[in-house]
N, C-alpha and C positions, 0 to 999 in steps of 0.2 A: 462557500464554492463559487466559484468563478463561472462565467456563462462559456466558455470554450468548451470543444468536443470532451465528452465525457471519457476516461480513461481508467482501465482496470489492468489488474493484474490476477493471475489464477496460480496457485499451487499444485504442482502435478507432484504427488507423492510416491507414485511408482519411479519416474525417473529423476527424483528428487532436485525440481528446478521451477524456478518461478517463468511465466510467459506471460507477454503483454499483450493486451488488446484494447481497440477501440470501440466504440459501439456500432460504428459500421463494419468493423470485422464480425463482432458477433452476428450481426445480422445476416451476413454474407455467406457465415460458415454455418448455422444451424441445418442440422440434418445432413451433413458430412459426414463421412465415415470417420475422420477425425475431429468432429463435433467438440467444440468448447465445453457442451453440456457434461463432457466425461472428466473434466477437471474439478477438484474437490472444493479447494475453498477459493473464493472471489473476493477482492479488496479492491476498493474504488480509491482513485484518485484525490485528494481532500482540495487540490488546486492551490495549494502551498508549497512552499520549497524552503529545505535548510538553509544554513547560512552557505553551505557551498553551492546552492542551487540546484540541488538534487531534490526531484519531485517528491512529496511526503504522501505514502499510500496508508490505508487501513493496515493495521498490524505491523507497521513499521515502529522500531525500538529507537526512540531519541534521548539525547541528553545534552545538557549543556552543562558547563567547566563546575565541579564541585557539587552537583545535583544528582538526586536518583534518576534512574533510567524511567521512562514513560512510554507506555503504549499508545499507540495513535487508536483512536476508535470514534465513529460516527454514533452519535446521539440524537435522539428525535427533540430536538429542541432550537431554539436560535443560535446561531454560530457566533462566538465572539471573537470579534478580529484578533488574532494573535500576532505578537512581535517574535518571530522565531530565528531573528538575525543573530542569536548566540546560540541556537540549538542546532544539534548537527544528528543525522540519521547513523546510528553504530551496528544498525543491521536486522532483523526483523523475526517475527515470532518461528517463523518456518526454518529457516536456514541457520538463525544462530539463538537457539532454545536456551543455551546454556549461558547467556548473558544473564537471565533471570534468575538464576541461581547463585549469582557473585553478589 
């Protein structure tokens, strides 16, 4: 994880869409009527980008040519630096669950 501003996204199952937040956004909206606490599943930005420069979040589905689909997850251990120059985000668990059944 880099030292940049922490970014998050959250899945809104009622409206079937992702919303994107920074830590500052979260602090500024707590207690509002449209509070982000109502959103169901939070996913943090990993600090990494795929081969197209797209930010990789928890719950993203990534693949490189000729490989299996991988689900991005944080784990409670030291992060091993990864070379993601050949990896591409192909979807995420919430908007593209059908990708896991192929």
